[in-house]
C-alpha positions as CSV (number, residue, x, y, z in Angstrom):
1,M,-22.1,-12.6,-5.6
2,N,-21.1,-9.4,-7.3
3,D,-24.0,-6.9,-7.6
4,A,-25.4,-5.6,-10.9
5,F,-22.5,-3.1,-11.1
6,G,-19.8,-5.8,-10.6
7,R,-19.1,-4.8,-7.0
8,P,-18.0,-7.6,-4.7
9,N,-20.2,-8.8,-1.9
10,S,-17.4,-10.8,-0.3
11,V,-13.6,-10.3,0.0
12,L,-10.7,-12.4,1.2
13,V,-7.6,-10.4,2.1
14,L,-4.3,-12.1,2.4
15,G,-2.2,-9.6,4.4
16,G,-5.2,-8.1,6.3
17,T,-3.1,-5.8,8.5
18,S,-1.5,-4.0,5.5
19,D,-2.4,-0.3,5.5
20,I,-3.3,-0.4,1.8
21,A,-5.5,-3.5,2.4
22,R,-7.3,-1.9,5.3
23,A,-8.0,1.2,3.3
24,L,-9.2,-0.9,0.4
25,V,-11.5,-2.9,2.7
26,R,-13.0,0.4,4.0
27,A,-13.6,1.6,0.4
28,L,-15.1,-1.7,-0.7
29,I,-17.5,-1.7,2.3
30,T,-18.6,1.8,1.3
31,E,-19.3,0.4,-2.2
32,G,-21.4,-2.5,-0.8
33,T,-19.1,-5.3,0.3
34,R,-20.6,-7.1,3.3
35,K,-18.5,-10.2,4.0
36,V,-14.8,-9.8,4.9
37,V,-12.2,-12.4,5.7
38,L,-8.9,-11.0,6.9
39,A,-5.8,-13.2,7.0
40,G,-2.5,-12.2,8.5
41,R,0.3,-13.0,11.0
42,D,-0.3,-10.3,13.6
43,E,-3.3,-11.4,15.7
44,T,-3.6,-8.0,17.5
45,G,-3.4,-6.1,14.2
46,L,-6.0,-8.4,12.6
47,A,-8.4,-7.8,15.5
48,A,-8.0,-4.1,15.0
49,A,-8.6,-4.4,11.3
50,A,-11.6,-6.6,11.9
51,A,-13.1,-4.1,14.3
52,E,-12.5,-1.4,11.7
53,A,-14.3,-3.4,9.0
54,K,-17.3,-4.0,11.3
55,E,-17.5,-0.3,12.2
56,A,-17.4,0.6,8.5
57,G,-20.5,-1.6,8.0
58,A,-19.5,-5.2,7.2
59,D,-22.1,-7.7,8.3
60,F,-19.7,-10.6,8.6
61,V,-16.0,-10.4,9.5
62,A,-13.7,-13.4,10.2
63,T,-9.9,-13.6,10.8
64,V,-7.4,-16.3,10.0
65,I,-3.8,-16.5,11.2
66,F,-0.9,-17.5,8.9
67,D,2.8,-17.0,8.4
68,A,4.0,-16.1,4.9
69,N,7.2,-18.0,5.6
70,D,5.1,-21.2,5.5
71,V,4.9,-21.8,1.8
72,E,3.5,-25.4,2.3
73,G,0.6,-24.0,4.3
74,A,-0.5,-21.5,1.6
75,A,-3.1,-23.8,0.1
76,V,-4.6,-24.6,3.5
77,L,-4.8,-21.0,4.4
78,V,-6.6,-20.1,1.1
79,D,-9.0,-23.0,1.5
80,S,-9.9,-21.8,5.0
81,G,-10.5,-18.3,3.7
82,F,-12.9,-19.5,1.0
83,S,-14.7,-21.8,3.5
84,A,-15.3,-19.0,5.9
85,V,-17.8,-17.3,3.4
86,G,-18.6,-20.1,1.0
87,R,-17.9,-18.0,-2.1
88,V,-15.4,-15.2,-2.6
89,D,-16.0,-12.4,-5.1
90,L,-12.7,-10.7,-4.6
91,V,-9.3,-11.8,-3.3
92,V,-6.7,-9.2,-2.3
93,V,-3.1,-10.3,-2.0
94,A,-1.3,-7.7,0.1
95,V,1.5,-9.7,1.6
96,G,5.0,-8.1,1.6
97,V,7.9,-6.9,3.6
98,L,10.3,-4.1,2.6
99,Y,14.1,-5.0,2.5
100,D,16.4,-2.2,1.3
101,T,19.6,-2.2,3.4
102,E,23.1,-3.5,2.7
103,E,22.6,-6.2,5.4
104,D,19.4,-7.3,3.6
105,E,21.2,-8.0,0.4
106,R,24.3,-9.7,1.9
107,D,22.7,-12.0,4.4
108,P,21.5,-15.2,2.6
109,V,18.7,-15.7,5.3
110,R,17.4,-12.2,4.8
111,V,17.5,-12.6,1.0
112,A,15.6,-15.9,1.2
113,R,13.0,-14.4,3.5
114,C,12.5,-11.4,1.3
115,V,11.9,-13.6,-1.8
116,T,9.7,-16.0,0.1
117,V,7.4,-13.3,1.6
118,N,7.2,-11.0,-1.4
119,F,7.1,-13.7,-4.2
120,T,7.1,-17.4,-3.3
121,W,4.3,-17.5,-0.7
122,P,2.0,-15.1,-2.7
123,A,2.6,-17.2,-5.9
124,A,1.8,-20.4,-4.0
125,A,-1.4,-18.8,-2.6
126,L,-2.4,-17.4,-5.9
127,S,-2.2,-20.8,-7.5
128,R,-4.8,-22.1,-5.0
129,V,-6.9,-19.0,-5.4
130,A,-7.0,-19.6,-9.1
131,H,-8.3,-23.1,-8.5
132,H,-11.2,-21.9,-6.4
133,L,-12.1,-19.1,-8.8
134,R,-12.1,-21.6,-11.7
135,E,-14.5,-23.8,-9.8
136,Q,-16.7,-20.8,-9.0
137,G,-16.6,-19.6,-12.6
138,S,-16.1,-16.0,-11.5
139,G,-14.1,-13.8,-9.2
140,R,-11.3,-11.2,-9.3
141,V,-7.9,-11.0,-7.6
142,V,-6.1,-7.8,-6.7
143,V,-2.3,-8.4,-6.3
144,L,-0.3,-5.6,-4.7
145,S,3.0,-5.4,-6.7
146,S,5.2,-2.3,-6.7
147,V,6.9,0.1,-9.2
148,A,10.1,-1.3,-7.6
149,G,9.5,-4.4,-9.7
150,V,9.0,-2.6,-13.0
151,R,12.6,-1.7,-13.5
152,V,14.7,-2.9,-10.5
153,R,16.9,-0.4,-8.8
154,R,20.3,-1.0,-7.3
155,S,19.1,0.6,-4.0
156,N,16.6,-2.2,-3.2
157,F,17.3,-4.9,-5.8
158,V,16.4,-7.9,-3.6
159,Y,12.9,-6.5,-2.8
160,G,12.5,-5.2,-6.4
161,S,13.5,-8.5,-7.9
162,A,11.0,-10.3,-5.7
163,K,8.2,-7.9,-6.7
164,A,9.2,-8.2,-10.4
165,G,8.7,-12.0,-10.1
166,L,5.3,-11.5,-8.4
167,D,4.2,-8.9,-11.0
168,A,5.1,-11.2,-13.9
169,Y,3.5,-14.3,-12.2
170,A,0.2,-12.4,-11.6
171,R,0.0,-11.0,-15.1
172,T,0.6,-14.3,-16.6
173,L,-1.8,-16.0,-14.3
174,N,-4.4,-13.6,-15.6
175,Q,-3.8,-15.0,-19.1
176,T,-4.2,-18.6,-17.9
177,L,-7.6,-17.6,-16.4
178,A,-8.9,-16.4,-19.7
179,G,-12.4,-17.8,-20.4
180,S,-12.8,-19.0,-16.7
181,G,-14.8,-15.9,-15.6
182,A,-11.9,-14.9,-13.2
183,T,-9.4,-12.1,-13.7
184,V,-6.3,-10.8,-12.0
185,V,-5.5,-7.1,-11.5
186,V,-1.9,-6.1,-10.7
187,V,-1.5,-2.9,-8.7
188,R,1.8,-1.0,-8.9
189,P,2.0,1.7,-6.2
190,G,4.8,4.1,-5.9
191,F,6.1,5.3,-2.5
192,V,3.2,4.9,0.0
193,S,3.4,6.7,3.3
194,S,2.5,3.8,5.6
195,K,3.9,1.7,8.5
196,M,6.0,-0.2,6.0
197,T,7.8,2.9,4.9
198,A,7.9,4.6,8.3
199,G,11.2,6.5,8.9
200,R,12.0,6.7,5.2
201,S,12.0,9.9,3.2
202,P,9.0,10.0,0.8
203,G,9.9,9.5,-2.8
204,P,8.6,11.5,-5.8
205,L,4.8,11.3,-6.3
206,A,4.4,9.8,-2.8
207,T,0.9,8.7,-2.1
208,T,-1.3,7.4,0.8
209,P,-3.1,4.1,1.5
210,D,-6.5,5.8,0.9
211,A,-5.4,7.2,-2.4
212,V,-4.1,3.8,-3.5
213,A,-7.4,2.2,-2.5
214,A,-9.3,4.7,-4.5
215,D,-7.2,4.0,-7.6
216,I,-7.8,0.2,-7.1
217,V,-11.6,0.7,-6.8
218,K,-11.5,2.8,-10.0
219,G,-9.4,0.1,-11.7
220,L,-11.8,-2.6,-10.8
221,E,-14.8,-0.6,-12.1
222,E,-13.0,0.0,-15.4
223,G,-11.9,-3.6,-15.8
224,A,-8.2,-2.7,-15.8
225,D,-5.5,-5.4,-15.9
226,V,-2.8,-3.1,-14.3
227,V,-3.4,-0.2,-11.9
228,W,-0.7,2.4,-11.3
229,S,-0.9,4.5,-8.2
230,P,-0.7,7.4,-8.7
231,P,-1.6,7.0,-12.4
232,K,1.1,9.5,-13.4
233,L,3.7,6.7,-12.6
234,R,2.7,4.9,-15.8
235,A,4.2,7.7,-18.0
236,V,7.2,8.2,-15.6
237,F,8.2,4.5,-15.8
238,F,7.7,4.4,-19.5
239,L,10.3,7.1,-19.9
240,L,12.6,5.5,-17.3
241,G,12.4,2.3,-19.2
242,L,14.0,4.1,-22.2
243,L,17.1,5.0,-20.3
244,P,20.2,3.0,-21.2
245,Q,21.5,0.8,-18.4
246,P,24.7,2.7,-17.8
247,I,22.7,5.9,-17.2
248,W,20.1,4.0,-15.1
249,R,22.9,2.7,-12.8
250,R,24.1,6.3,-12.1
251,L,20.7,7.7,-11.1
252,P,20.4,8.6,-7.4
253,M,17.7,6.0,-6.5
């Protein structure tokens, strides 16, 4: 159960090896979270993340293996995560893979995988998460979206389009949960220096996993529906949204 200040005692992380997710788990444990379930594809990475959570102070840590290409298995994965602790106060959806090369947008298999991992599987999992939270009558969900989905750029339009779909799905799911005691928080990070972006030049207002985690914790405390990280990106993308499409297409992005 959440404590008197609304801080979660238990958390289920879908995408438990994500650098942002690991930073968030550390921050949550510092705030009082004691039960952690980490789900992911990389067994070695999950073991490392689990050891990190235990070292940070978690009393109970479990891991579950899954593949985000297996959409039909999403419900079973979510069920097993909830079963591991009996009740989940916070679910973190941090599943994603970055696609931004010409080959990624021309190869139908790569396009399908990008959309599946970044949108289809998370959406399927979220539908099952919502079912459990309605039954509980409480709980929150953090969904890692991206500013890439706010106004999709030519340079990574497949990834951006998938994130745009997830962003819209999560925000609308939050509306459907009204009155249930459950809520969804959409997180829109900018460029995050992490293993996902290794080898790429940092973009404007680049941030870190720890900084994103701090912004998420603050957003949860404030009851935000959408969290921008860093917060300045909200104003930046408001202004970018005003640009006519012909000008937007010519920007070096």
